[in-house]
N, C-alpha and C positions, 0 to 999 in steps of 0.2 A: 301557711301564715307563720311568720316568725313569732315566737313567744317572748314578749317583753317582760322581764322579771324586774321587780322592784328591789333595789338594793337598800341597805341600811343608810347609805349616803343620801339617797333620794328622800328618805323619811326625815333625816336630820335637816336637809335643806328645806323641806316643806315646813318642818317645825320652826325653823329659823324665820321663814317668811311669816308664819302665823304670829310669832313673837314680835317681829319687826313691825307688822302692820296692825297688831292688836285686833286682827280680823276685820279691819276697815281700811278702805282705800288701798294705796300702794306704798311701797318703800323702795328706795334705790338699793341696788345691789350692795353697796357699801354697808348700809344699815343691816341688811340681812346677814352679811358676813360677820359684822361686829356682834350681832345677836348670837350667832352660832358659837362664836368664840367665847362670848360672855356666859352663855348657857352651860357649855360643858367643855370648852377648850377645843372645839372642833375647828380645824383649819382645812378648808376645801382646796383641792387642786382645781385648776381651770377645767380640766377634762371632766372631773366629777360634776362640777356645776353645769357644764355644757350638757352632759348626758342626763342629769336630773331635770334640767329645764326643758330639754326636748321632750322627754317623757311626760312631764307634768303639764306642759302646754298641749301635747298630743292627747292626753287623757282628759283634757278640758277641766283641769283643776286650777292651773295658774294662768293668769293673763299678764301681758306686758303692755302697759299703757303709758305713753309719754315717758318711756325709759324707767318706769317703776314696775316692780313686780307686785302683783296682787292675787287674791284668790277669787275664783268664780263664786258668785253668790249662792248658787245651788250646792256647791261643794261645802261651802261654809255652813250652810243650813244643815246639811247632813251631819257635819262634824259637831255642830252645836247640839243637835238632837241627841247624838250618841254620847257626848260628854255629859249631858244632863242625865241620861239613862244610866250610864256606866259609872258616873262620878269620875273624877280625874285620877283613875288608878294608874294605868300605864299608857301614856299618851302615844308612844311609838307603836304599840300593838294596835291601838285604835286607828291610828293613821294608816298603818299597813293594811288593816282590814278594809278601810275605806278605799284605799288605792287599788286593792285587788278587785274591787267592784267596778272600777272604771275600765272602759274598753280602749285599748290602743291597737291601731292597725297600721300597716305600712302606709296607708293613705294618710292617716292622721299625723304620723311621724313626718311624712313628706310635707304635708300642709303646714305643720309647725315650723319646719326648717325653712320653707319658702315664704312663709307668712311672717308671723310675729318675730321670729328669731332672726330673720334675714336682716331686718332693719335695726335690731337691737345690737349695740356694739359691746357685746359681752367682754371680749378681750380687753378693750380699752378700759372698761369699768373695773375689770379685775386688776389690770396693771395700776390704775390709779389707787385702788385699795392697797395693793402691795407696797406702792411707793410711800403711802401715808402711814400704813399700820403694819406692814410686813416685817 
């Protein structure tokens, strides 16, 4: 089995989704990217977003509904429990720990690519964002 490792960009992207959604509902890619930029000046490349999304969907952390990115309720619940316990010390460590507890397999990667991500027009949304804000 291939070992999927979480990159710092995955964490930053997840953090941006958290910020953009406020932990509720979903947010369009544009809002997520604007949030990342506003938070710490992070500008993602398309490839980074693609890789992060595939892993986050495969790990059952992120959902794509009606072209919006959101977080799975059970992941959100784990996150909230931890932030209450730990206090908001270092968010990225906390998210990294949470992500490392999620299971990703070749099957879930394949399912993510052929399911939610197949219909999601990531490239188009990314281009729209770049045209407006790039």
